N, C-alpha and C positions, 0 to 999 in steps of 0.2 A: 179581063184580068184573070189569070189561071187560079184555080182553087188549089191551095197547097195544103188543105187539111189531110187529104190522103197521104200526101208525101210525108207530112209530119208524123202521122200515125205509123206509116211503114218504117221510117227512121226510128221511131221510138222502139219498136220491137226488134229491129236489126242491130240496135246499139250494143256492142259487145259488153258483157258483164265484166267488171274489173276482176282480175285473177290474182290470188295471193302470190308473192314471190316464192322462189324456191326455198330460201331459208325458212320462210314461215311454214311451207308445206312440210319441211323436215322436222320442224318443231312440233307440228301436229302429230307426226308419227311417233316422235320421242314421248310426247305427252300421253298418247294412247297406250304405249307399252308400259310407261310408268304407272298408269292407272290400272292396267291389267296385272302387273307385278304386285301392286299394293292390294288389289282384291285377292290375289292368291295367297299373300301373307296373312291377311285377315281370315280367309277361309281355313288356311292351315292351322291357325290358332285353335280352331274347333275340331280339327281332324287329328293332326299330329305335326310337329315341325318338319319331320322328314318328307312330308308330302308337299311342301311349298315348291312351286315350279322351279325356281332357281336351284334349290337344293336337290331336287329330284334329277334335274338334268345334269347338274354337276356330279352326282353320285353315278349316274349312268356313264358320263364321260370317264370317270375313274375306272369303272368296270370294263369299258370298251377299249381304254388306252392300252397299246402294246406295252409289254414289260420294259422295253428299252426306254420308252417315253416316261414311264413311272420312275425308273431308276435315275434318269436324267433329271426329273423334277426334284426328287429327294436329294440328289447330289448337288443341284444347283441352288435350291431354295431351303433345304433342310425342313425344319418344323413349320416354315411359312409356306409350304407347298400348297396347302388348302386355301390360304388367303390369296395367293397368286392365282390359283384356279378360279375361284369366285370372281376375282378382279377381271380375269380374262373372259369369263362368261358375261359379266355385266358390260364389259367394253364391246364384246361381239354383239350383244343385244342392242346396244346403243347405235352401233353402225347399222344394223339391220333396221332398227326402228327409224332412223334418219332416212333410209331408202323407202321405207314403207309409206311414209306420208305423201311423197309425190306420186307413187304408183297408185295409191288409193284415190288421190284427187283426180287422176286421169281416167281411172277405171273404178267405178263405184263398187263393182262386184269384188274387186280385190280387197276392199275395206272389210269384207266379211270373210272372204276365202283365205287370206293370209293369216289373220289372227286365229282362224280355225285350225289352220295347219300347224301353227306354232303350239296351239293348245293341245293338238293331238300328240305332238312330240312330248309335251309335258306329261299327258296322261299315260303314254307308253312308258316313259321313264319312271313314273311313279308305281305303275303296276308291274314293271319288270323286276323290282326289288324282290329278293327271296322272301322277305317278311311282309309282302304287300297285302293290303286288303282293299276291297272295292271302294270304300269311301275316300281312299288316297287319290282317286281321279278327281274328286270335287275341287280342290284348289286350282288345278290347271284348267278345268272347265269354267270356273268362275273367271279366271284371268282372261281366257279367250273371249268370253261373252262381254266383259267390261271393256276390253281393248277394242273389240269391234264396234261397240256402241259409241265409245268416245271418238274413234277414228271416223265414223260416219257423221257424227255431230260436227266435228271440226273441219271436215273436208267437203261437206255437201255445199254446193253453190246456192246462193240465195239471189233471186231475180226480183226486179221491181214489181209492185202490184199491177194488175191488169188495168186498173182505173187511173194510173198515174198519167199525167199530161206533161208534155215538154214545156219548158220555159224559155221563151225567146230572149236573146241578148237585149240588155237594156231594161228588162222588166224588174220592177222592184215590188216584192210581196209586201203587202200591208198586213199589220196584225190582224188576225182573224181570217185572212184570205186562204182559200185552198189552192192547190196547185191548178185546178181547173179555172178558178176565177182569175188567177194571175195570167194564165196562158190565153184566155179569151177576151181580156179587156184591151180593146184597141189602143187605149191611152197609155198602156204599159208595155206595148210590144215594140220589137225592133224589126229589122229587115229579114232575119233568117231563123230558123229553128235551132234549138239547143236543148240539152238535157240538164235538168236540175242537178247540181252537184250533190253527191251523197257521201257519207263518211266512208273512208277507205276500209274495205273488208280486211285487208292484210294486217293492218295494225290491230283491229278488233280481234281477229283470230289469234294473232301472236300473244295478246294479252290473255286471252282465254287459255291458250295452251300453257303459258307460263303459270297461270293460277292452277291448272290441272296438275302440273308437275309438282308445285309446292304442296297441294293437298295430298297428292299421291305419296310424297315423301313422308308426310305426317301420318297418314293412314298405315303405310308400310311399317314405320317405326312402332306405331301403336300395336299393330298385328303381331310383330315380333315380341314386344314387351308382354302382350297378353299370352302369347305361346309360352314365354319363359315363366310366367307366373303360374300358368295352369300346370306346367310340368316341372315346376321347381321342387327339388328334393333336398335342398340345403338344410331345411329345418329337420327333416327326417334323419339326415346324416349327422347333424350336429347333436341331436337328442340320442343318438345310439350309444349304448353302453356295451363295450366289448368285454367279454369274460376274460379272465387271466388264462394264460396257457397252462396246460396240464403239466408241462415240464419246461419251465422258463430257461432260456439260454443265459449263460453268464454275460455280463457286459463285455463289449468288444475291448480287447487289451490295448492299452495305449501304444504299445510297441508295433501295432499293425499300421500306424500312421505316422511316419517321420515328420518332424516339424520342419518342413522345407517350404518356404514361400513359393507360391505358384503351383504346388503339387495338388492334383485332384484330391478332394476330400475322400477318405476311405468310405464313409457312408454318405450317399448322395442325398442332399436335402430333397424332400418330396417336391417342392416347388420347382426344383431344377431337373427332376428326373425327365429323361427324354420321352417323347410321345411320337410314335410313328404308327398311324392306322389310316383307314380309308373313310372314316366317319366325318362328314361335313358338319352334321349336327349331332352332338353327343346324345346317346340314348340316356334318358333319365328314368330310373326305375325306383319306385318307392319299395323299400325293403318289406313293407307289410304286404305288398302285392306280388313279391318275387316268389317263384318256385323253380326248382331244378328237378328235371326229369332225367333219370338214368335208365335207358332202355336199349333195345336192339338185341344183340346176341347174348342175352342174359337169361338166367333161370327165373329171377324174381325182380321185375322192374321196380325201381325205387323213385319216389317223389318226396322232395324235401321242401319245407318252408324255410324262410330265413331264420325263424326262431328254432326250428329243428337243427339247422346247421350250427348255430351258435351253441346249441345244447350239447354237441359232440365235443369230445376232448380235443381242444385245439393245440396246435404245435407251432413253434417258431422256426423260422428258416432264414439264415443269412445267405443271400443269394445274389450274384451279379447277373442281371438280365441284359442281354445284348440283342441288337437287331441285325438281321442278315444283310440289310441294305447298307450297312456301315462300311465306309471305305477303310483302308489300312490307316490307322492312327486317328480314325474319326471319333466323334463324340457320342455315337448311339450305344452307350453301355452305362449302366448305373447299378449301384449296390445299395440294398436296403435290408431291413429285417422285416420279413413277411410274417403274418399270423393267419393261420387257417386250419381247416379240417383235413386230416390225411385222406388223400384221394384213393390210395390203394385199398384202404379198409372199406371204403364205400363200394368199390368195384367188386371186392370179394364178397361183400354183403349181398350184392346183386347177383353173384354167381356167373363167372364168365364161361360161355360155351367154347367148345373146342373150335379151332379154325379162325377165331377173331384175331386180327392183328393191328387194328387201328381204333383209336378213341377219337371220335369225331365231336368237337365242341362247337356249339352254335351260339352265337351272340344274339342279343335282343334285336340288333339291326340286320340279322340274316348272315353275317360273316361266318365262315366255317373255317376251323383250324383242325388239322389232322395230326395227332400225335401217335407215334409208333407205341402200340400197347406194351410191348416188352420194356420200353423206357419208363413206364409208369409202375410196373410190377416187379422191377429188378432190384428193389431195396432202397432206391434213392427217395428223398423227402419230397414227393410230389404233393402240392396242396391245392385245396380250393380256398384261395386266399380272400380274407375280408378286410385286411388291414396292412399298411406298410408304415414302418417307422413309428409304431404305437398308435396310429390314428387310423379311423376307417378310410378305405380306399377313396381317393378323390374321384369325382365323376369321370374326369378325363383318363383315369387309369382303371376303370372298370367297375366302379361302385354299382351294386353292393358286393359283387363276387366275381372273381376271375380265377383262372387256372394258372399255376406255376409249376414247371417241371424243369429241374436243374439239368444242365448239360445240353439243352436244345436252344436254338434261336427262338425268338418270340413268335415267329410265323408258323412254328410247329408245336408250340407248347403253351402259349399265353393267350387264351381266349378271354377278352374283356367283355363285360356285361353278359356274362355266361348265364344261360338259361336252359340249355339242353346238352346232355351227353349221350351219344349213341355208340355203343360198342358194335363195331362193324369190321369190314375188311377194306384194304386199299383197292382191291379189285372191284368192289361194289360202288365205292364212292371216292372221287377225287376232291379234296378240299379246295378252297378258293385259290390258294397260291400254287398248289400242285397243277391245277388246270392251266395255269399260266407259265408252266415250264420250270417251276422251282423244284429242288430236290425234296424228295418225300421225307427224308430223315431229319435234316436240319441240325445235324450235330455241330456244335460250336467249335470252331477252329481255334487253335492256339494263336493268341494275339498279344502284342506288346506295343507300348506307346511311349514316346518321349513327351513329357509335359514340361520339363524344365531343362535347359532354357527354351523360351519360345522361339518359334521359327523366325529367322532373320534378326534375332536378338544381337546386340553388341555387348561383348563381355570383356572384362579386363584380362590382361595376362595374369598368370598365376593359377591357383586352384580354382576350378570351376566345377560346381555341383551339377551333375546330370542325373535326372530323376524322372520316374514315371510309374506306369502301372502295367501289369500283365495279367492275362487270365486264360485259363482253359478249364472251364466250368465242368465239374464232376470228375475232373482228372487232377486238377491242381497244378501249380507251377513249382518246379524244382530248381530252376536256375535262370538267370537273366544275364546276358553278356552285352557289352557296349564296345564299339570300335570307332576310330576316328580316321577319316580320310582313307578307308579301305585297309587300314593296318591290322595288326593282330587283335583278336578279341580279348577283352578284359572282363573278368567276372564282376558283376555288381553285387552290392550288398543287399540282401533281401530282408524286408521287414518281416515281422512275426507272421506266422502262417495262421490264418483264421479259419481254415478249412478248405476243402477242395472246390466248393461251390462258390467261392468269392474270389475276386481278383487279389493280386499281391502286389504290394508297392515295393519299389527298389530305388537305390541311388548309387552313384559312382562319382569319385572325385577324379577329374581330368586335369592334368597339369598342362594348362594352355600356355605354351612358351613361345609359339611363332605367331606374330601378327598376321592377320589376313583372314580369308574365308575358309571355313572348314566344314566338313560334312560328318554329322554324327549319325550312327545307325544302332539299332537295337535288335536283338532276337531273344526268344525265350525257349526253354525246354520244359515240356510238361512232366508230370510225375511218372508217366510211362517211359520216359527216356527219349520221346520223339521231339526232334528240334523243329522249331517253327520253320515253315517252308519259305524259301527265299524268292521263288518265282512270283512276280506280281500278277494277280488275276483279279478281275472285277468281281463284285459281289455276286452277280448272277452266274450259275444257278444254285450254288451251295455255300457262298460266303467268300469274302475276299481273302486273298493270301499275299504274302510278301513281307519284307522288313520295313518297318517304319524309319524314316530318316528326317533329319532337319538340317538346316544350314545356318551357321552362326558366323559372326565376324569378331575376331579377337583384335583388340586395339591397345 
């Protein structure tokens, strides 16, 4: 009778190890990446929020994106552009993570090499920022390390112990029997060898991966919460007492804002003020730690603390700030009363050297904004603003200090989270947006907008009120005209003029006698006599042009 022991032993070692299904392998990759991201968030809480891998990569994507892509994002998603970007990054990471698991299961080296590569991208993105410090690399390094460790843990195959014995069909293991006893007892054996069933590794691995995802979500949220607490400046902002202006402006006259339902408020509520910038994580600066350095082509460099800034004679400024990315008739403009220290006086205190033509503002997050120096020193009320509408600047709008220069779009005048002013030349330094092809000057173009009636509104026959806003900051608005269906221009009634640096509201009564669809158009004339340009052009590179129009239906 042939001896089958060797055959059984051979079969035992050649029996294929059960392999997890593809969905389980994909889950392993997703779990590993989630763990890595969570580790990065926790590490960033002890470094700074901007160093978190997702934020660092997102910021790099913003910097590397072509201007046309940025304009499309702002045009398509408005102030939600950053949320869409982060959602896109997370979705891309999810797809990559799902592919990572199967690759790592097939090639063990990939479980280390691929997370290391992704970590290297995060390190590069964190250190590529203008305000980068070496510790900014730590969150991405921690993310790569944890991702690789979890990936190895979840995708490494486990084989049977060398001393395991096969169990023949028909064998029943008694309590206390070992596998060897069951396999060698003649009374419990059948005719052929078999392998003892074991728990399915796919199910066990899937449960482990799910637990890792849940734990990572909790740790990531905890890391973000810790980062918010460690960098919270809300208490410092709330406790800030603003000194009164040296020369308070009078209240805004009621006649500047006609009582027309649907018309944009003359003063924009702070919570509704538009925000367009590149910051995925808002810089949070404690005013007690804030300093401003004025240097470069100056005779006497100046350094100010926040207390020094507030000790200066502060001025108020009613000013309409607008964004160069705004399309014709778009929402990226707002008016408020700013409070701040006069910037020209500080520059003269520093002593401007001959040949300087640019004031380069640097933000806490490394953003650079270049302002033509002549626009600061020509008599306009340029400020280092600390408040808007009577309250300290919100964090999203530059707390504790930002620059405001009337007559220019925000991209050449309004440095939020300002910490540095360098007097220099455009030949020596191209600021952030100029390097991307935007115009150096950034002078605000004359603009007008129809707010009432809303686009595609249905209005009854008879008198219809057409109303809106117009602005040409630092020049002022002299006239606004409206026409219907390409007919003759009709002069609109202008509300009271609150000054050349703010927008002006207007209204016109249209006698809508003919039912059907009608096209309304508006154009403005600035105080220099220049009529708003008719030709439609996109915002890039120096601001949108064209007449705003809307279509309504008379019934």
